[in-house]
Structure formats: structure tokens, C-alpha cells
N, C-alpha and C positions, 0 to 999 in steps of 0.2 A: 603341387596346390596352385593354382592361378593365380600370378600378380592382382590383379583386379579383385578377384575374391578376397584376397587378405587383405586390400586397402578399404572394401567395401565393410570386413571386419573390424576396424580399426575403426574407423567411420561411427559402425553402429554402437563398438562398444563405449569410445569416448560421446556420443549422445544419449548414451544410458546412463552414464556416469554422470554426466551433467544435471540430467532429468532426477537421479537418483539424490541427488545431495544440493538440489535446487540452486545451481551456478548461477545460472542464467536470473532468475528473480531476484536472488541479493548482487547479480551485478545491475540491474534493472533498479533495485530499489538506493542502490549508492549512486547512481548518476541523476536519479532524482532529489534525492537531498542536497548532492554537491550543484547541482542547476537552482533548488530554492537556496542555497545557503551562498553560492556563489564566495567560498573561504579564501583568503589571501595565501595560506599556505596551506595545500592540495593534501599533500602529504601528509601532514601532521594529521588533518581534519578525518582524512580517511580510517588512519593510527586508531584516532581516538573515537571514531564511530565504530571499527570493526569492536573494538573492547567493549565499548556500550552493549555492544550487539551478544557479546560471550557472557558478559555478566548479568545481562538481564532478559537475553531471550533476542529473537527476532522484530520484535515492538518498534518500528522505527517513530522516534518522535520530531515528526517536522511539524507541526504547528501549535498554537498557541491557542487557549480556549476562545479568546477574542476574533481570531481569523477562524474557526468551528463555527463559530455565532456568527458572524457574516455572512457564512455561508450558508447557515439554515435563514438566514435574514432575505438572502437574495431568491430563496425557494418560497417564503413566506410575504409573498407582496401585498397581501393583503392585514397584513400584521392581525393576525387571526389568533398568532400563540402556538399554533401548530401548521403540519402540512401533510400532503397524502402521503399514502406508502406509495406511489411513483413517483412523487415530487423527492421523498427522501432518497430515492432506488438513485435519482437523476443526480444529485445534489452527493452522495455517497461515491458513484462514479467520478466527479469533479473530483475528487481527494484519490481515489486508487494510484495506487505506483507501479501496479504489476498487473500481469495479465490473471494473476491467482486474485487480487484485492477486485481487480474488474470485475470477476465472475462474483465471488462473495457477497457483491452488491443485489445479487438477485434472490435472495435469502428468503425462506420463510417467514423467519422468525419477526420480520418487521411490521407491527402492526399496522393497521388502515389511518389511524392520526397519529402522529410522533411530535411530540413536541422539543424542546431545544433538550431538554435536560435527556429523554430518551435518545434521539441526534446523537449527541455526544458520549452517548453510553454505545452505541450501534457502532459510531466510529472505533471505538477500543474495542468492541469485539466482534465485529467484520474485517476493520483494515489494520487492526493495530495501531491505531493513533491516540494515541493517550495523550492530551494536553496537559503542556506544561504549568 
């Protein structure tokens, strides 16, 4: 067996493992949370986040309801109480914390007009963001 071929197989196996177990998404999510929260005790913070993910699934709680409302209001500049489907997609993209979540923003389940309640619901359903 050629040494180069063996190294390629190892790399391919590693890439497959990372994809299968969504390791890169996990690290991307953790990095986003760390940058947002900027904890003093990084190690304990990461341990706590991982424990929370283990207990409650991979939904990452990064935003509170007021922050989600502010994002919505940035796109509802005319204060109409709703935003368009395209505006909603753009607002969701600002909240996406991984490539997977970014792709979720192109969902067909987004209605033509989105009010604040629906926006917060979509944040949960598409991005796993549940306000605390």
C-alpha cells in the first residue's frame, strides 16, 4: 500500500467522522456562544453549556426575548407589526450561528407576512433559538 494512499484514507475517515457527528457545527455553535457571552471562566462555561446541550438537546439559548424583538424591529422599519418573508429570512440569517442554521433560513415554511410571535416561533423551529 502506498503511504500517500493511507494518509488520504485517514483524512477521509476523519472528515467523515466529523460530518457524521456534526463536530464542526458543535464547535461553531460553542464559539458563537463564547463570543456572545464572553465568560470570565471559559472552561466552566463550556462545561455548563455542554451539560445543558446533553440534558436539553442541541438547542442553543443565546438570545433573550427582548433581543429577538429588537432584531424583528430592525426589519419592521415602518412599524407595521409584520415583516415580509424575505425580510424574515434576512433577520434569521443575522441570528444563524452555523452553516446548518444559515441554510435553514431558506425554509419554505416561512409565511409571506411574519409578525413578532411568528418570528420568535421560527427562531425556535429553524434555528433552535428559544428565548430565555
